[in-house]
LUMMARDO-64638 format. One record per atom (N, C-alpha, C, CB): x, y, z. Coordinates in steps of 0.02 Angstrom, whole numbers, padded with zeros to 5 digits, always signed. Glycine has a CB too. Layout:
# residues N
XYZ...
END
This chain:
# residues 297
-00303+02142+03847-00293+02205+03882-00299+02262+03833-00225+02207+03919-00331+02316+03854-00338+02375+03812-00271+02411+03807-00392+02422+03840-00262+02453+03755-00199+02491+03750-00184+02533+03812-00201+02535+03689-00235+02563+03843-00223+02604+03901-00199+02561+03960-00286+02643+03921-00226+02500+03967-00203+02455+04020-00131+02433+04007-00249+02394+04026-00116+02418+03944-00047+02399+03926+00001+02457+03940-00044+02379+03853-00023+02518+03927+00018+02578+03939+00037+02583+04013-00019+02641+03917-00012+02576+04057+00001+02582+04129+00045+02525+04154-00065+02583+04167+00032+02464+04130+00072+02408+04153+00144+02413+04129+00041+02342+04128+00153+02428+04065+00221+02433+04038+00260+02489+04071+00219+02444+03963+00228+02548+04079+00262+02604+04111+00282+02590+04182+00218+02665+04108+00238+02554+04219+00254+02537+04288+00314+02490+04292+00193+02503+04321+00316+02440+04249+00372+02393+04248+00437+02428+04230+00358+02336+04199+00435+02472+04180+00496+02508+04161+00518+02555+04216+00484+02547+04095+00470+02584+04252+00488+02629+04307+00527+02594+04362+00426+02660+04336+00517+02528+04369+00554+02490+04420+00627+02481+04401+00522+02422+04430+00644+02490+04337+00714+02482+04315+00760+02534+04345+00718+02484+04240+00732+02594+04359+00776+02649+04380+00806+02637+04449+00737+02714+04380+00766+02621+04500+00797+02607+04565+00840+02544+04564+00744+02601+04618+00819+02493+04524+00859+02432+04520+00927+02447+04488+00822+02378+04479+00926+02489+04436+00989+02507+04403+01034+02547+04447+00974+02545+04340+01005+02591+04488+01047+02630+04534+01078+02586+04587+01005+02685+04567+01041+02538+04613+01069+02491+04662+01128+02453+04632+01015+02442+04687+01121+02433+04570+01176+02398+04537+01237+02443+04529+01154+02372+04468+01225+02506+04509+01281+02552+04501+01316+02566+04567+01256+02617+04472+01278+02572+04621+01308+02584+04686+01350+02524+04709+01254+02599+04738+01333+02465+04686+01371+02405+04704+01431+02393+04659+01326+02344+04702+01441+02439+04610+01499+02433+04566+01489+02391+04504+01556+02406+04604+01427+02373+04488+01413+02334+04428+01418+02381+04368+01343+02300+04431+01454+02361+04317+01463+02404+04258+01397+02411+04220+01518+02375+04212+01385+02469+04188+01323+02478+04149+01313+02425+04095+01323+02545+04117+01368+02403+04063+01361+02353+04010+01337+02286+04039+01427+02344+03972+01366+02267+04095+01346+02203+04126+01274+02205+04149+01392+02187+04186+01252+02262+04176+01182+02266+04199+01134+02268+04140+01172+02328+04243+01155+02301+04085+01113+02300+04025+01108+02229+03998+01143+02347+03971+01162+02191+04002+01160+02120+03983+01112+02082+04027+01230+02089+03986+01111+02097+04092+01065+02064+04138+00992+02075+04117+01076+02089+04210+00977+02137+04096+00909+02154+04075+00890+02114+04012+00903+02229+04062+00931+02118+03960+00914+02085+03897+00915+02009+03904+00963+02106+03842+00963+01982+03942+00966+01910+03952+00904+01887+03991+01030+01890+03989+00883+01926+04040+00823+01909+04078+00762+01907+04034+00813+01957+04135+00755+01956+03989+00697+01958+03945+00697+01899+03897+00695+02023+03906+00755+01885+03866+00759+01830+03819+00748+01763+03853+00827+01830+03783+00775+01754+03913+00768+01691+03950+00696+01678+03970+00812+01691+04012+00660+01731+03987+00590+01723+04006+00546+01705+03946+00564+01786+04040+00563+01731+03888+00523+01719+03828+00538+01652+03795+00534+01775+03779+00599+01626+03804+00619+01566+03769+00573+01506+03782+00690+01547+03789+00559+01487+03844+00515+01429+03854+00445+01439+03828+00511+01412+03928+00420+01501+03830+00353+01514+03804+00351+01503+03728+00332+01587+03821+00403+01527+03693+00405+01518+03620+00414+01444+03602+00463+01560+03590+00453+01407+03641+00461+01335+03629+00395+01299+03639+00515+01306+03675+00359+01318+03690+00294+01287+03705+00243+01301+03650+00267+01312+03772+00246+01362+03623+00199+01381+03570+00223+01359+03500+00188+01456+03570+00283+01331+03496+00309+01311+03431+00325+01370+03386+00260+01266+03397+00342+01427+03415+00355+01488+03376+00429+01504+03369+00320+01546+03407+00472+01461+03397+00544+01476+03394+00573+01446+03330+00580+01448+03456+00586+01489+03282+00618+01470+03219+00673+01520+03204+00566+01468+03161+00721+01498+03164+00773+01544+03144+00742+01602+03105+00828+01508+03101+00757+01664+03123+00723+01721+03091+00740+01728+03017+00740+01785+03128+00690+01750+02979+00700+01764+02909+00744+01826+02901+00632+01774+02872+00772+01838+02841+00812+01899+02831+00774+01962+02849+00835+01903+02759+00709+01963+02836+00667+02022+02853+00665+02033+02928+00596+02013+02825+00652+01979+02966+00650+01983+03038+00719+01997+03067+00621+01919+03068+00771+01969+03036+00839+01980+03059+00858+02054+03053+00888+01937+03019+00840+02084+02997+00855+02156+02988+00820+02197+03041+00835+02180+02918+00756+02182+03051+00717+02218+03102+00748+02208+03171+00644+02194+03102+00769+02146+03185+00799+02131+03250+00861+02172+03263+00815+02057+03255+00906+02173+03215+00970+02208+03224+00959+02283+03234+01016+02196+03164+00919+02314+03190+00910+02387+03194+00872+02406+03257+00873+02413+03131+00817+02371+03270+00776+02389+03328+00813+02377+03393+00710+02350+03329+00853+02324+03397+00891+02310+03458+00942+02364+03472+00925+02241+03454+00977+02386+03420+01029+02437+03429+01001+02504+03452+01069+02446+03365+00945+02525+03420+00919+02592+03437+00868+02591+03493+00888+02623+03375+00842+02532+03510+00790+02529+03562+00816+02502+03629+00733+02486+03539+00863+02456+03627+00886+02424+03689+00959+02439+03705+00876+02349+03683+01003+02430+03657+01075+02439+03671+01091+02511+03687+01116+02415+03611+01074+02557+03642+01090+02627+03653+01056+02657+03715+01070+02667+03593+00989+02654+03720+00955+02684+03778+00976+02653+03845+00881+02677+03770+00986+02587+03847+01004+02556+03911+01074+02576+03933+01000+02480+03905+01121+02580+03887+01188+02602+03905+01188+02674+03928+01236+02593+03846+01149+02716+03894+01143+02786+03916+01111+02790+03985+01101+02826+03865+01056+02754+03993+01019+02756+04056+01063+02735+04114+00958+02710+04052+01096+02678+04107+01134+02651+04163+01198+02689+04177+01150+02579+04150+01223+02726+04126+01282+02768+04137+01263+02833+04172+01317+02784+04070+01207+02863+04150+01186+02928+04178+01157+02920+04248+01134+02960+04131+01125+02864+04261+01086+02856+04322+01129+02864+04385+01051+02789+04323+01192+02844+04381+01236+02848+04439+01253+02921+04456+01300+02809+04427+01248+02966+04406+01266+03035+04416+01205+03081+04425+01307+03059+04358+01150+03063+04392+01091+03107+04394+01037+03082+04441+01063+03113+04325+01043+03021+04467+00993+02995+04512+00940+02955+04474+00959+03051+04551+00910+02906+04508+00860+02863+04477+00797+02901+04457+00842+02806+04522+00775+02945+04503+00713+02981+04489+00719+03029+04430+00691+03019+04549+00774+03067+04429+00782+03116+04376+00792+03081+04308+00842+03162+04391+00835+03030+04307+00848+02995+04244+00783+02964+04218+00901+02940+04253+00742+02938+04263+00678+02911+04242+00634+02964+04209+00642+02881+04300+00640+03026+04232+00600+03079+04203+00618+03094+04131+00606+03141+04244+00678+03076+04110+00697+03086+04040+00653+03045+03994+00771+03068+04030+00627+02988+04020+00581+02949+03980+00518+02989+03965+00563+02883+04017+00503+03037+04008+00442+03077+03999+00448+03125+03940+00427+03115+04062+00508+03134+03913+00516+03177+03855+00509+03139+03790+00584+03212+03858+00509+03073+03792+00507+03034+03730+00443+03045+03689+00513+02961+03746+00383+03058+03719+00325+03070+03677+00333+03130+03630+00264+03081+03720+00366+03182+03654+00374+03242+03612+00416+03226+03551+00406+03299+03652+00473+03193+03562+00515+03174+03505+00481+03123+03461+00583+03148+03530+00441+03078+03491+00406+03028+03452+00355+03060+03406+00372+02977+03497+00317+03109+03431+00269+03145+03389+00305+03179+03331+00229+03197+03432+00362+03209+03346+00401+03243+03293+00424+03194+03240+00461+03280+03323+00454+03139+03261+00479+03089+03213+00421+03056+03176+00521+03036+03249+00365+03044+03210+00307+03014+03177+00279+03060+03124+00252+02997+03228+00279+03126+03139+00255+03174+03089+00301+03175+03028+00250+03245+03119+00366+03171+03040+00413+03170+02984+00405+03108+02941+00485+03173+03010+00383+03053+02972+00372+02990+02936+00300+02983+02913+00391+02931+02980+00260+03035+02923+00190+03037+02900+00148+02982+02931+00188+03032+02824+00160+02968+02994+00116+02923+03031+00058+02963+03060+00155+02887+03087+00004+02929+03076-00056+02963+03101-00042+02994+03169-00115+02914+03105-00055+03060+03176-00044+03093+03241-00101+03077+03289-00037+03169+03232-00091+03087+03354-00146+03077+03402-00198+03131+03395-00119+03075+03474-00257+03119+03423-00310+03169+03422-00297+03226+03470-00377+03137+03438-00346+03272+03474-00337+03331+03516-00326+03315+03589-00396+03375+03510-00365+03268+03616-00357+03251+03687-00290+03216+03699-00415+03207+03711-00270+03174+03652-00206+03141+03658-00148+03190+03657-00197+03090+03603-00153+03240+03611-00101+03291+03609-00100+03332+03674-00112+03338+03549-00159+03344+03702-00163+03380+03765-00126+03341+03820-00236+03392+03786-00135+03275+03821-00100+03234+03869-00025+03239+03862-00122+03162+03863-00001+03240+03799+00071+03246+03786+00097+03314+03810+00086+03238+03711+00059+03367+03795+00081+03434+03814+00083+03441+03890+00034+03487+03784+00030+03417+03924+00028+03421+03997+00085+03381+04028-00040+03397+04024+00096+03320+04002+00151+03279+04027+00218+03313+04017+00150+03211+03995+00227+03344+03958+00289+03380+03944+00299+03438+03992+00290+03404+03872+00245+03474+04006+00250+03531+04053+00273+03507+04121+00182+03567+04059+00246+03450+04143+00268+03423+04207+00342+03403+04206+00226+03364+04226+00364+03373+04150+00434+03353+04144+00480+03414+04145+00445+03312+04080+00458+03468+04112+00498+03529+04111+00504+03558+04182+00467+03582+04064+00448+03558+04219+00450+03584+04288+00499+03543+04330+00380+03582+04320+00495+03478+04323+00540+03435+04362+00613+03446+04342+00521+03361+04353+00626+03450+04277+00694+03459+04254+00723+03525+04278+00697+03455+04178+00683+03579+04274+00708+03645+04295+00722+03646+04370+00658+03700+04277+00675+03619+04409+00685+03620+04482+00742+03574+04502+00621+03600+04518+00749+03517+04468+00803+03471+04484+00870+03499+04464+00791+03403+04450+00872+03533+04404+00935+03562+04381+00957+03621+04423+00928+03583+04310+00909+03657+04454+00926+03714+04496+00947+03693+04566+00868+03761+04501+00937+03629+04583+00955+03604+04649+01032+03599+04654+00922+03534+04662+01063+03629+04705+01136+03625+04711+01161+03553+04714+01159+03662+04773+01119+03508+04739+01139+03438+04743+01120+03399+04680+01107+03405+04804+01093+03435+04631+01071+03402+04570+01130+03385+04524+01021+03445+04534+01115+03352+04468+01169+03331+04422+01199+03390+04386+01142+03281+04372+01261+03383+04362+01294+03435+04323+01264+03442+04254+01367+03421+04318+01280+03497+04220+01252+03511+04155+01269+03456+04104+01276+03578+04129+01330+03431+04107+01350+03379+04060+01307+03317+04065+01422+03360+04071+01291+03297+04126+01249+03238+04136+01176+03252+04117+01252+03213+04208+01154+03315+04127+01087+03333+04104+01081+03326+04029+01069+03406+04126+01133+03350+03993+01132+03346+03920+01137+03274+03897+01189+03388+03890+01178+03234+03931+01183+03163+03913+01117+03128+03923+01238+03128+03954+01082+03146+03977+01017+03115+03991+00966+03131+03936+00990+03138+04058+00973+03189+03904+00926+03209+03852+00932+03165+03790+00938+03282+03833+00988+03130+03782+00995+03085+03725+00950+03023+03733+01068+03064+03717+00930+03008+03795+00888+02949+03807+00821+02954+03771+00877+02939+03882+00783+03009+03780+00718+03012+03745+00725+03015+03669+00679+03071+03769+00779+03044+03643+00789+03045+03571+00797+02974+03544+00851+03088+03553+00839+02934+03578+00848+02865+03556+00784+02825+03562+00904+02831+03598+00747+02835+03618+00684+02799+03627+00634+02816+03572+00654+02814+03696+00629+02880+03555+00582+02902+03504+00599+02872+03436+00580+02978+03499+00664+02871+03419+00684+02841+03356+00664+02767+03353+00760+02849+03345+00674+02732+03409+00654+02662+03411+00580+02652+03407+00680+02630+03475+00541+02695+03440+00468+02690+03438+00442+02694+03367+00436+02745+03480+00468+02742+03329+00444+02752+03260+00469+02696+03214+00465+02820+03234+00532+02679+03221+00559+02627+03177+00521+02561+03185+00634+02616+03190+00509+02541+03247+00476+02476+03257+00406+02474+03227+00472+02460+03332+00374+02532+03221+00308+02534+03190+00312+02530+03114+00271+02598+03211+00355+02570+03084+00356+02575+03011+00388+02513+02978+00392+02638+02989+00427+02475+03016+00462+02418+02986+00441+02352+03017+00537+02427+02992+00385+02351+03054+00363+02290+03088+00351+02234+03036+00298+02303+03129+00383+02176+03043+00373+02122+02994+00301+02095+02998+00423+02065+03006+00270+02090+02941+00200+02068+02939+00194+01997+02965+00173+02072+02867+00139+01985+03002+00121+01918+03027+00174+01889+03074+00111+01871+02969+00212+01932+03108+00261+01909+03156+00237+01927+03226+00331+01939+03142+00228+01878+03271+00202+01893+03338+00250+01938+03377+00191+01828+03377+00220+01977+03422+00259+02024+03462+00312+01988+03505+00214+02064+03507+00293+01930+03534+00341+01895+03577+00402+01870+03539+00306+01836+03611+00392+01851+03476+00448+01828+03435+00498+01886+03424+00424+01801+03367+00471+01945+03408+00515+02002+03397+00549+02024+03461+00475+02061+03368+00513+02020+03517+00544+02037+03581+00601+01990+03598+00491+02036+03637+00591+01925+03586+00643+01876+03601+00705+01888+03559+00618+01805+03590+00697+01892+03493+00756+01899+03451+00791+01966+03462+00736+01892+03378+00752+02018+03477+00783+02083+03491+00828+02080+03551+00730+02136+03501+00805+02048+03605+00846+02046+03666+00900+01992+03661+00801+02032+03726+00889+01940+03622+00942+01891+03611+01001+01924+03575+00916+01830+03571+00985+01964+03524+01038+01999+03488+01071+02052+03532+01010+02032+03424+01031+02089+03570+01059+02139+03616+01106+02106+03666+01003+02178+03652+01088+02046+03690+01131+02010+03737+01198+01995+03705+01098+01946+03761+01197+01973+03642+01261+01959+03607+01303+02022+03600+01247+01929+03538+01271+02079+03587+01307+02142+03581+01341+02160+03647+01260+02199+03559+01304+02152+03702+01332+02169+03768+01389+02121+03786+01277+02166+03822+01382+02057+03769+01436+02009+03782+01497+02029+03741+01413+01937+03764+01487+02048+03679+01543+02070+03637+01578+02131+03665+01519+02084+03567+01539+02178+03691+01569+02238+03721+01610+02220+03783+01515+02289+03739+01584+02175+03824+01620+02154+03884+01684+02116+03866+01575+02111+03928+01681+02072+03816+01740+02036+03794+01793+02084+03768+01723+01984+03741+01771+02137+03733+01818+02184+03704+01850+02229+03757+01783+02227+03653+01808+02252+03804+01832+02302+03853+01858+02271+03917+01778+02350+03869+01832+02212+03935+01850+02182+04000+01886+02114+03992+01788+02173+04042+01887+02088+03932+01919+02023+03921+01876+01964+03942+01983+02021+03957+01815+01976+03962+01770+01922+03984+01706+01952+04012+01804+01877+04035+01661+01909+04033+01599+01931+04064+01607+01926+04140+01538+01888+04040+01614+01983+04175+01629+01982+04247+01567+01967+04289+01658+02049+04269+01544+01905+04285+01483+01885+04321+01491+01895+04396+01465+01812+04305+01553+01891+04421+01565+01898+04493+01543+01966+04519+01638+01887+04509+01540+02016+04475+01517+02082+04497+01445+02081+04522+01523+02132+04440+01407+02032+04499+01336+02029+04518+01326+01998+04587+01298+01988+04467+01378+01968+04614+01370+01932+04678+01343+01976+04734+01436+01904+04699+01368+02039+04744+01342+02079+04799+01269+02099+04790+01383+02141+04806+01244+02096+04728+01174+02116+04716+01138+02059+04680+01170+02181+04673+01152+01997+04702+01121+01940+04669+01046+01941+04671+01146+01877+04700+01017+01959+04728+00944+01963+04733+00915+02017+04689+00924+01976+04804+00949+02075+04686+00926+02130+04643+00929+02109+04570+00969+02193+04655+00982+02072+04551+00989+02049+04482+00932+02002+04463+01056+02013+04473+00913+01957+04509+00857+01912+04495+00791+01950+04486+00850+01860+04551+00781+02001+04529+00721+02043+04522+00722+02079+04455+00716+02094+04581+00781+02105+04437+00787+02141+04373+00771+02096+04314+00857+02170+04365+00796+02034+04316+00782+01987+04261+00708+01971+04258+00823+01923+04270+00676+01963+04316+00604+01949+04317+00564+02008+04290+00581+01933+04388+00583+02069+04310+00549+02128+04285+00557+02133+04209+00577+02192+04319+00618+02120+04184+00629+02122+04111+00587+02070+04075+00703+02112+04095+00583+02010+04105+00543+01958+04074+00469+01974+04070+00552+01894+04111+00445+02014+04117+00375+02035+04116+00364+02096+04070+00351+02051+04186+00416+02137+04064+00408+02201+04030+00399+02195+03955+00467+02245+04044+00444+02158+03922+00448+02165+03850+00394+02129+03810+00514+02141+03827+00363+02075+03835+00305+02050+03800+00248+02102+03796+00280+01986+03833+00235+02136+03852+00182+02187+03850+00205+02249+03813+00159+02206+03922+00270+02263+03815+00298+02321+03779+00285+02314+03704+00373+02328+03793+00302+02256+03676+00293+02246+03604+00219+02241+03586+00329+02183+03581+00179+02213+03632+00107+02210+03618+00077+02280+03617+00071+02166+03670+00100+02323+03661+00077+02393+03661+00099+02427+03596+00105+02431+03722+00160+02414+03574+00184+02442+03510+00137+02422+03453+00256+02418+03495+00118+02358+03453+00077+02332+03399+00006+02360+03401+00075+02256+03402-00022+02368+03460-00092+02389+03467-00101+02464+03471-00122+02357+03527-00052+02499+03501-00062+02570+03514-00024+02616+03468-00043+02584+03582+00027+02590+03433+00067+02633+03389+00122+02670+03428+00022+02684+03354+00166+02705+03391+00225+02734+03423+00211+02790+03472+00270+02759+03370+00161+02832+03457+00149+02890+03500+00121+02868+03568+00101+02939+03467+00073+02823+03567+00046+02798+03631+00101+02760+03669-00014+02751+03619+00139+02719+03634+00193+02683+03667+00241+02730+03702+00230+02640+03617+00257+02785+03669+00306+02832+03698+00283+02859+03765+00319+02889+03650+00218+02859+03777+00193+02889+03839+00200+02843+03900+00121+02907+03830+00230+02784+03889+00250+02745+03947+00302+02784+03987+00279+02676+03925+00335+02832+03953+00384+02874+03988+00354+02913+04045+00417+02921+03940+00292+02937+04036+00259+02974+04090+00246+02929+04150+00193+03005+04065+00221+02869+04136+00207+02822+04190+00272+02801+04224+00169+02759+04163+00322+02785+04183+00387+02763+04210+00419+02818+04252+00434+02742+04154+00412+02881+04231+00442+02936+04268+00411+02942+04338+00433+03002+04230+00344+02939+04341+00311+02944+04405+00328+02885+04451+00235+02948+04396+00326+02824+04422+00343+02765+04461+00416+02768+04484+00330+02701+04420+00461+02790+04440+00531+02794+04457+00545+02842+04514+00571+02815+04397+00511+02900+04514+00520+02948+04569+00495+02920+04635+00484+03013+04553+00436+02889+04632+00408+02861+04694+00451+02805+04721+00336+02835+04681+00474+02760+04676+00515+02704+04698+00583+02728+04724+00526+02655+04640+00612+02779+04692+00676+02806+04715+00669+02839+04783+00704+02856+04664+00612+02869+04795+00600+02901+04860+00589+02849+04915+00540+02948+04856+00548+02798+04900+00530+02749+04951+00587+02701+04966+00469+02710+04928+00620+02677+04913+00670+02623+04922+00742+02648+04926+00663+02573+04867+00757+02705+04894+00826+02728+04892+00838+02790+04935+00846+02742+04821+00785+02819+04962+00794+02878+05004+00809+02942+04967+00847+02865+05052+00798+02943+04900+00809+03006+04863+00756+03056+04885+00806+02993+04786+00776+03119+04887+00731+03172+04910+00724+03225+04855+00756+03203+04975+00663+03250+04847+00649+03301+04797+00612+03359+04829+00609+03271+04738+00626+03419+04804+00593+03478+04830+00520+03478+04811+00628+03542+04805+00477+03515+04848+00405+03518+04832+00390+03537+04759+00371+03567+04877+00426+03586+04728+00411+03601+04658+00422+03542+04612+00453+03659+04635+00470+03499+04628+00482+03440+04587+00422+03392+04591+00546+03404+04610+00394+03385+04651+00335+03342+04658+00274+03373+04624+00320+03330+04733+00271+03439+04622+00216+03471+04585+00222+03453+04511+00218+03549+04594+00284+03455+04485+00295+03435+04416+00275+03362+04404+00367+03444+04396+00291+03319+04453+00271+03249+04447+00195+03242+04446+00300+03207+04504+00161+03283+04486+00088+03282+04485+00059+03303+04418+00061+03328+04540+00092+03352+04386+00070+03373+04319+00079+03316+04270+00110+03436+04296+00134+03279+04276+00145+03221+04233+00089+03170+04241+00213+03188+04248+00069+03158+04304+00014+03111+04317-00050+03135+04283+00003+03102+04393-00062+03201+04284-00121+03229+04250-00118+03214+04175-00127+03305+04262-00057+03220+04146-00048+03204+04075-00064+03132+04061+00022+03220+04053-00043+03087+04107-00059+03016+04099-00135+03006+04099-00026+02975+04156-00169+03041+04144-00242+03034+04147-00275+03055+04082-00269+03076+04204-00252+03110+04052-00280+03132+03988-00266+03081+03933-00250+03200+03968-00207+03051+03934-00189+03002+03884-00235+02941+03889-00116+02980+03891-00245+02916+03950-00289+02858+03960-00360+02874+03938-00288+02836+04033-00384+02935+03954-00451+02955+03934-00457+02958+03858-00469+03024+03965-00405+02984+03825-00406+02988+03753-00409+02918+03722-00344+03026+03727-00372+02871+03751-00373+02803+03724-00442+02770+03734-00320+02761+03758-00473+02782+03791-00539+02753+03803-00590+02780+03753-00562+02767+03875-00585+02844+03739-00632+02874+03690-00618+02848+03620-00627+02950+03691-00554+02840+03604-00536+02817+03537-00559+02746+03524-00461+02822+03527-00561+02705+03577-00579+02635+03568-00651+02620+03588-00532+02592+03608-00689+02673+03603-00759+02662+03619-00798+02656+03553-00788+02721+03662-00829+02598+03543-00866+02586+03481-00941+02594+03495-00851+02514+03452-00974+02642+03464-01045+02651+03477-01087+02593+03452-01069+02715+03445-01135+02575+03492-01180+02520+03472-01227+02544+03417-01220+02495+03534-01241+02499+03370-01288+02515+03316-01353+02478+03328-01258+02495+03247-01405+02513+03313-01471+02483+03322-01483+02426+03274-01526+02535+03314
END
């Protein structure tokens, strides 16, 4: 799959997390338990594949360091923020915070002296950001919208995502397959979530999942599909392209929240979403041009 195809697929899968997470929150499932459901689902889906390929080995110290740092800043922090904010700000709006991650990723990548995107790629980022700003302003001005405190908390999501995007690129262990890193990252994240539940709840309250058992199974399946392509996109497209899954996820999240959860948005908010889609189009076009190899006579 080309990087642009991986971008669309990964963003679509991540966009499905927002309505699923809101359904869990409405049923009283704690954010930590649902974050555990996501990471456990991803690790469980990858385990048999790694066993079949003979790639499951105890990680080296190099891979272990990468696993711990990337899991904390890429999965544990953002998922806890996402699932805490989503109950107050709505699935669609919280999903739009992912659309801000490309801007912070470009900034962090520049600070780390990574290669910036070309002119068309930057145009896609700017257009997508403009759409996210329109949506945020119209959503924040809505009397039924989230309070200022939750808006500010939601802004921490793209900062954490951007830090993870850049770190995973600059510290990627050489000759380590993407699926191996995805498995160990989510296995470690699962242990962190279990530890948090044992500390705060005295156990893992699996019974909380009973009212949304079907939703939990769907969430685990989505997670199992998401992270193999997520890490492959990281490896092939780099941090800036990866960050633009936020644009795709934001659009998918708004549509899914409207269709399945009955969330409603004013026309200006949908105009902003349309601008985000235009940014996605520019990004895909930039990737196609970047990977077009001219034939030689």
